[in-house]
N, C-alpha and C positions, 0 to 999 in steps of 0.2 A: 807160071809164078813169074815169069816173068814180066806179063800186062800189069799183073800188083808194083813192079820193081818200077813197070815204066808209069803207070798212071800217079804213083807217089812222088813221084819225082815230078812229075808236070805238075803235080799241087804247088809243092814245094819252090817250082821253078815260079809258078805264079803268084803265088802270095810272096816271094822274096820280090822279084819285080814290082806289085803292085807298095812295096813297104822303099822301094828307092823313091818310086817317083812322091810318095808322101810322107820321106823321113825330111826334116829339117836342118839335122845337121849333117855334112857334108861328108864329113869321118865313118856317120850310119850311114850313112847311103853309098860308100863305095867300099865299105865290110857287107853290103847289101848285093852288091853288084859282083864280089865276087862269090859269092852265093850261089848266086843267077849262072854265072860260068861254070862253077862246079857243079851244080844239078844240070845244066847243058850236056856238061861232057858225061855226068852220069847216064844220061839220057842217049847219049850216043852210044855210049856200052851195052846198052839196052837191043840197041840195034845193030850191033855188032859192027861197031866200025872204030875200033881201036886208036889206027891211029890217027885220028878227028878229031877223037876224044882228047887223046896227047897232045897234040896242038891246040886246041885249046884250052888246055889246062898250061900251058908252058907260055903261050905267045898273049892270051889275053889273061887270063887272073893271075900269069906271073908278071910279064914286062909291062903290061898297059895299064894293070893296075898300079904296079911300083912306081909308076911314073905319073900320071894320076894324083897318090897321094904325096908326094915330091912334089909337085904344085901346088897342090891344094896347102900343103904345110911350110911350103915357100913362100905364098902367099897371102898374111893374115888378113881375113876380113876384117875384124874389128879395129885395125888401125889406118883402112883405107878411108879416104875423105871422100865422101860424095858431093857431087856438085848438085 
């Protein structure tokens, strides 16, 4: 049963990581990156590493993604002039 959960989370992680690269919208890419972080935390849970899973969610999915989305929203790419 754990192997099924591990492989399904691994497939979800790979699909979401592919969508991070392929997505043209930065906000969608950031949401897929949060999904990657959560799937990785699920993989850590299947490996009985609860502390690393909690740190993964708190540090990466929480703090870094909030800062990334704040920076994306702060700098509007439509108003930037390219030289």
